[in-house]
C-alpha positions as CSV (number, residue, x, y, z in Angstrom):
1,M,1.4,12.7,-6.7
2,Q,-0.6,15.6,-5.3
3,I,-4.0,16.0,-3.7
4,N,-6.7,17.4,-5.9
5,K,-7.1,21.0,-4.7
6,D,-10.9,20.5,-4.6
7,F,-10.6,18.7,-1.3
8,T,-10.3,20.1,2.2
9,I,-9.4,18.3,5.4
10,Q,-10.7,19.0,8.9
11,K,-10.1,17.4,12.3
12,V,-13.2,15.9,13.8
13,G,-12.5,14.5,17.3
14,A,-9.6,12.0,17.0
15,L,-10.1,11.6,13.2
16,F,-9.5,13.8,10.2
17,V,-12.1,14.0,7.5
18,A,-11.5,15.1,3.9
19,V,-14.4,16.4,1.9
20,P,-14.8,17.6,-1.7
21,V,-15.4,21.3,-2.4
22,G,-16.0,23.2,-5.6
23,E,-16.6,21.3,-8.8
24,T,-15.5,18.0,-7.3
25,S,-18.4,18.1,-4.8
26,K,-20.7,17.5,-7.8
27,T,-19.2,14.1,-8.6
28,F,-17.6,12.9,-5.4
29,H,-20.4,12.3,-2.9
30,G,-18.7,11.2,0.3
31,M,-15.8,11.8,2.6
32,V,-12.4,10.3,3.4
33,R,-11.7,9.4,7.0
34,L,-8.0,9.5,8.0
35,N,-6.1,8.8,11.1
36,E,-3.2,11.0,12.3
37,T,-0.7,9.3,10.0
38,G,-3.0,9.5,7.0
39,A,-3.6,13.1,7.6
40,F,0.1,13.8,7.9
41,L,0.6,12.2,4.5
42,W,-2.4,14.0,3.0
43,K,-1.1,17.4,4.2
44,L,2.3,16.7,2.5
45,M,0.7,15.8,-0.8
46,A,-1.6,18.8,-0.5
47,E,1.4,21.1,-0.3
48,K,3.4,19.7,-3.2
49,D,3.9,16.9,-5.6
50,M,5.4,13.9,-3.7
51,T,6.7,10.5,-4.6
52,E,6.0,7.4,-2.5
53,E,9.6,7.3,-1.5
54,A,9.5,10.9,-0.4
55,L,6.4,10.2,1.7
56,V,8.1,7.2,3.3
57,E,11.1,9.3,4.2
58,A,8.9,12.0,5.7
59,L,7.0,9.4,7.7
60,L,10.2,7.9,9.0
61,G,11.3,11.4,10.0
62,E,8.1,12.1,11.9
63,Y,7.2,8.8,13.5
64,D,9.1,5.9,15.1
65,V,8.2,3.2,12.7
66,A,10.1,0.5,10.8
67,R,10.8,1.2,7.1
68,E,8.7,-1.8,6.0
69,V,5.7,-0.6,7.9
70,A,6.1,2.9,6.6
71,E,6.4,1.7,3.0
72,R,3.3,-0.5,3.4
73,D,1.3,2.2,5.0
74,V,2.2,4.9,2.4
75,H,1.4,2.5,-0.4
76,R,-2.0,1.7,1.1
77,V,-2.9,5.4,1.5
78,V,-1.7,6.3,-2.0
79,E,-3.5,3.3,-3.5
80,A,-6.8,4.3,-1.8
81,L,-6.4,7.9,-2.9
82,Q,-5.7,6.9,-6.5
83,K,-8.6,4.5,-6.6
84,N,-10.9,7.3,-5.6
85,N,-9.4,9.8,-8.0
86,I,-8.2,12.2,-5.3
87,L,-4.7,12.4,-6.6
88,V,-3.7,14.5,-9.6
């Protein structure tokens, strides 16, 4: 899974906001709000193709979180991004 290159992410206060650019901005009318953890996962998927397991491992390496929580959170983020056609 990888983030569609037609999205950019910016920090706005304590949140991160992803917005469409280029051709995608013609069909995706909105923005994606992310917390710090969501932005961490987003940036990983923007850099290269990642599996859910690789994202879980990266999350465990960066944050002090239980594996079950990391797996659940990664799955939720990936599911939301897939639902909104942000992953390629």
